N, C-alpha and C positions, 0 to 999 in steps of 0.2 A: 565445948570442944576446944582443945588447944590449937591456936593458930600459929602458922609458920610465918617467918619473915618473908618478904617478897622474893628475896634471892633463894631462900630455902625452898619455898613453895614452887618456884619456877623449876628448880632442879628435880622436884618430885614428879613433874609432868613427863619426864623421859621414861617411857615404859621399859626400855631395855630389851635385849634379846632380839632374835631374828624377826624381821617384819614389823618392828616397832614403829608406831606412828609418832613423828616428831611432835614436840610439845605445842608448837605453833599451829599444827594441823588438827589438834584434838579439841573438839567442841565440848566433850565431856571427858573428864579423867578422874578416876578415883584410885586411892591407894589405901589398901588394908581397911576399907570401909566396913564398919561393923555396927550392927544394931542388936542389942540384947534388951528385951523388955523385962519389966518387973515380973518376978516369978522365975526368971532364968531362961525364958524362951529365947533362943538364938535365931533371929529371923534372917539376918545377913551376916556372913562370916568371912571377914578379910577379903573383901571384893576389890580386885584390881581390874578396872574397866577402862577402855579407851575407845572413844567414838570419833572417827575421822570426820572432818568437815566435808559437807557435801554428800555424805552417805545417807542411804536409807538403812538404818541400823535396827535389826530385829533383836529384841530382848526376849528370849525364848525360855520357857520352862513350864512345868505343870502348875496348876493352881496350888498356891501355898509354898512356892519355891523361893519367895523373897522378892519377886519382881516389883510389886506395888510398894513395898517398904523401901526398896532402893529408890524408886521414883520420888517418893515423898521426901526422902533425904536430899535428893538432887534438887528438888524444888524449894527446899528450905522449910517444908511443912513440919518436919520432925528433926530433932537433933540426933546425929549419930552417937553411939556410945564411944567409939574411937575411930581413928583413921581420918582421911580427908577426902573432900569432893570439890572439884573445880568445874564450873559450867561457864562456857564462853571465856575461859581464862581467869575467872574470878572465884575466890573461895566461897563456898556455901556452907552454912546459911548466912555468913557475915555480910556477903554482898547481894543479898536478896533484892534490895531496892534497886540496885543498878542492873541486875541480871534479868529479873522477871519481865520488865517491859519489852525485852527482846525475845521473849519466849511465849509461844502459844501452847496451851496444855489442856488435855482432857484426861482427867484422872478419876478413876472409880465412878464413872458416870457423871453426867452434868448436873449441877445444882440449878434447878429451874423454879420459877414462880408459876405454879399450876394455874392460877387464876388469870394469868396474862397470856396473850397470844404468843406464838413463836416469834413473830416480828418484834413485839414489845419486849420480850425477854432479851433479844439481841440489842435493842435500843438501850435497855438498862445496863447491859454489859458494856456497851460502847461508852455510855455516859460516865461509867465508873473509871474509865481509862483517862488519866490526866493528860496523856499525849495525843488524844483523839480530837480532831478538829470537829466541833459540833456542826459546822456549816455543811460538811459532807457526810454526816452520820447516816442519813437515810440511804444514800447511794452505797455506802459501805455495807449496810445491813442487807440491802437488796442483792448486792453482789454475793455476799456470803451465803444467803439463802439459795441463790441460784446455783452456786458451786456444789452444794450438797443435795440438790434436788428437792427443796422444800418450798419453792415459791408458791405452789398451788395450795399448800397447807399453812402458809404464813399467818393467816388470820384466825386459825383454829387455836383454842386454848391449849396450853401445854399439857394440862392434866388429861386431855383426851388423846394425846399422842401415844402411839405404841412405843415399846422399848426401842425398836430400831429408829423411829422418828426422833426420839429423845437423844439417841446417840448422834444422829445427824445434826440436830440442833446444837448439841455441845461442841461438835466439830466446827460448825459454823461460827460459834463464839470464838473459838481458837483462831479462826481465819479472818477475823474482822480487820486485823492489821497485818502488814507484811512482817514476818518474824525471821530471825536468823535460825531459830531452833523451834521445832514443833515436837512436843512430847505427847504421845497418844497411848493410853493404857487400855488395851483390848478394844480398839476402835470399831471393830465389826460385831461386837456383842449385840445380839438381838436382831441382826440384819438377815434378810433372806439372801439366797445366792446372788441374785441380781444386784442387791444393795452392796454386798461384799465386793463384787466386781467393780462397781462404781467407786467405792472408797479406795480400792487398790489403784484405779486409774488416777484418782485425785492425788494420792500420795506420790505416784510417779511424776505427775505434772508439777507438784510442789518442789520435788527434788530437782527436776530439770530447770526450775527457776532459781536454784541456788540455795533453797532451804534445806538444812539438815533435819531429817525426820528420825526420831527415836521412837520406835513402835514396840510395845510389849504385847505378847500374845502367847496363848497356849496351843495355837494351831500351827503345826509344822508346815502344812501346805501354804498357809497364808504368808509365812516368813519366806519360804522358798520362792514364791511367785513374785514378791514385790521388793525384797530386801537385797542390798548389795553386800552388807556385812551382818554378822549376827554373833550373839553370845548366848551360850546355853547355861542356864541355872538349874541346880538340883539341890534341894534341902538347904537353901541359903548359901550355897557355895558356887563359884564359877567353875564350870566344867571345861569349857573351851570358848575361844572367841577368834574371829578372823573373817576373811571374805567367805561368803556363802559357797562360792564355787570351790574354794579350797577345802572347806569343811566336808563337803560331799565327796570331793576327790580322795579324801583320806579314808573313805570306807569302801569296802568291796560291794559291787552290785549283786543282783540275784540272777542265777541261772533260770531261764524261762524256756520251757518246752511246751509248744502249742500242739495239741494232738486230740483226736476224737477218742483216743484210748488212754485216758489219764491213769486208770488203775494199773494197766500193764506197764506204762511208762514209769510209774512210781516204783513198781516192783523191780524193774530192771535197774533203775538208778540206785536203789537201795543195795542191790546185789553188787553194784559197781563201787560201793563205798561212799556214795553221796549222802550228805547229812542235811538235816533241817528241811525235810520234804514237806511241801504244802500242796495238797491235791485240790484242784478246782474243776469246774465243769468243762473248762476249755483246755486244761493241761496241768502242768506241774511246775512249781517253782522250788528252788533249792539253793543252798549255799554253794557257790562255785568251788569245785574241787581243785586241788593242786596237781592237775594232770592235764594232758592234751584233751581239749573239748571234742576234737574230731573223733577220738576213741570212744567217747560216750555216745556221740551221735551214731557211730557205726554199730555199737552194741544195741542201741534201740532199734535200728533198722533191721539188724540181723534177727532180733527177737520178734519181728513182725509188727512193731509199733509204727503206726502211720504218723510220721513227723511232718507237721505243717509249718513249724517254726522252731528255731533253735538258736539261742544266743544268750549273752549276758547283758542285762539292762544296766544303764548308768545308775550309780548309787544315788540315793536321795538323801535329804537331810535327816529323814527318819532312820535310814540305815546308819548314818553317821552317829546319831544320838544313841541308838541301841549299841553300836560298837563301842562308844565312849563310856556309857553308863551301865551296860549290861541289863537294862530294863526297858520296858515298853514305854509308849507315850500316847497321850490322848490326841490323836491326829484329827479326828472329826469334831471335837469339841465336847 
């Protein structure tokens, strides 16, 4: 990869445009980052990404959208075909040795020794870190196990761990030392709902301590609940990025009518020109029309529909994604 001079590369960190994050505040910044594999497959296409310091940044997209390839380039694991990537202000992969000691990462699942216990796996990870003080190793390992809820299973061999437990152990390895940046690739993969809630709480805790968290996921709900900023990928290209609240605000919410007469409500709304009707057991949802909502409510009541609730719900990140891409999304996993 062609490297820029220090002055040139610093200039490329300015994202430009409205709402751009200043170079000094960007923990991750890519410019025209591209990865084309042998055979012509274009996995990442001209990515311009900016991750503000102190954010919980959701990297969102369906499986196969280029998220993991991007992360592998950011971590210096693979070379980009073209473009540049800077992490903690340094060019990657050239500055890998200087950058990675400040980064905790869980990518494509943890690499574990199955014949060792969870605790001994972490001892090995910690011993491989040249910056780790061996005198406090056992304390660090115990603290990391406790943070991810694995203290009770610490003595069990890793090969006996469930997928969710392995994810927790990989996250514990990333938490052995305080890091400026934590990179998590699908961190709740294999976890039950309670485990997912616990990991979200941990991510919020880390962010409150000043760690920037870069979290990739294909779960819209996960991103919306825990992230302050997000970027949406589709087919290797960046669709949009920004504050999560701003992304959702850019989409229209859904009209929701709660009624014990959903069939009659749908008929009346259709007669009134309302589109994209979805009938449920408890009512009807639809695309909000460009007209006074009070008129629609009056039409329903006049037709004898028993209206229990009527209004427009706040747009979700899912609504924003559909509005931006014109396609659905794997919300539940």
